C-alpha positions in Angstrom: -13.1 -11.9 -5.2 -9.8 -10.1 -5.4 -7.7 -9.0 -2.5 -4.8 -6.6 -2.4 -1.7 -6.0 -0.3 -0.6 -2.4 -0.7 2.1 -0.1 0.4 1.5 3.7 0.8 4.3 6.2 1.3 4.4 9.7 2.7 6.4 12.6 1.2 8.9 12.1 4.1 9.2 8.4 3.3 7.0 6.8 6.0 5.6 3.5 4.8 2.2 1.8 5.6 1.3 -1.7 4.6 -2.4 -2.8 4.4 -4.8 -5.3 2.9 -8.1 -4.7 1.2 -10.7 -6.2 -1.1 -11.2 -2.8 -2.9 -7.9 -1.1 -3.6 -9.4 2.0 -5.3 -11.8 2.7 -2.4 -9.2 2.1 0.3 -6.6 4.3 -1.2 -9.2 7.0 -1.8 -10.1 6.8 1.9 -6.4 7.2 2.9 -6.0 10.2 0.5 -9.1 11.9 1.8 -8.1 11.3 5.5 -11.3 9.3 6.1 -9.4 6.8 8.2 -8.3 7.7 11.6 -4.9 6.5 12.8 -1.4 6.1 11.5 -1.9 7.1 7.8 -3.8 10.2 8.7 -1.4 11.2 11.5 1.6 10.9 9.2 -0.1 12.0 6.0 0.6 8.8 4.1 -1.2 9.0 0.9 0.8 7.8 -2.1 0.2 4.3 -3.4 3.6 3.0 -4.4 3.1 -0.8 -4.5 0.4 -3.4 -4.6 -0.1 -7.1 -5.2 -3.3 -8.9 -6.1 -4.5 -12.2 -4.6 -7.5 -14.4 -5.1 -7.4 -15.8 -1.5 -7.7 -13.6 1.5 -5.5 -16.0 3.5 -2.7 -15.6 1.0 -3.1 -11.8 1.1 -3.0 -11.7 4.9 0.0 -14.0 5.0 1.8 -11.7 2.6 0.9 -8.6 4.5 2.3 -10.1 7.7 5.4 -11.1 5.9 6.0 -7.6 4.5 5.4 -6.0 7.8 8.2 -8.0 9.3 10.7 -7.1 6.6 13.3 -4.4 7.3 12.9 -1.1 5.6 15.6 -1.7 3.0 13.9 -4.8 1.8 10.6 -3.0 1.5 12.2 -0.1 -0.4 13.9 -2.5 -2.8 10.6 -4.3 -3.4 8.8 -1.0 -4.1 11.6 0.3 -6.4 11.6 -2.9 -8.4 7.9 -2.5 -9.0 7.8 1.3 -9.2 11.3 2.7 -9.8 10.2 6.3 -9.8 8.0 6.0 -6.7 5.1 7.4 -8.7 1.7 7.5 -7.0 0.0 4.6 -8.7 -3.6 5.7 -7.7 -4.3 7.2 -11.2 -3.2 4.0 -12.9 -5.6 1.9 -10.9 -8.6 4.3 -11.4 -8.3 4.4 -15.2 
């Protein structure tokens, strides 16, 4: 099974980091406001970064690590992976 750590961004730059075993479904849920909480409240819908793992423990460790990073480090990681901050949802659904 595959596991993903992902980062979503709002138009105003608010970041959200999560982990899932189905990236397409999970991002869709965020985009359609099907999940109550932080991402719905702050309209965080754009997938700007993700990493794939084969072990859930590794994915959870990475998620925790990224959540403890400062904002600048997170933005640098995102920009290295996705320099234009394009919503990557369409690229994962093709």
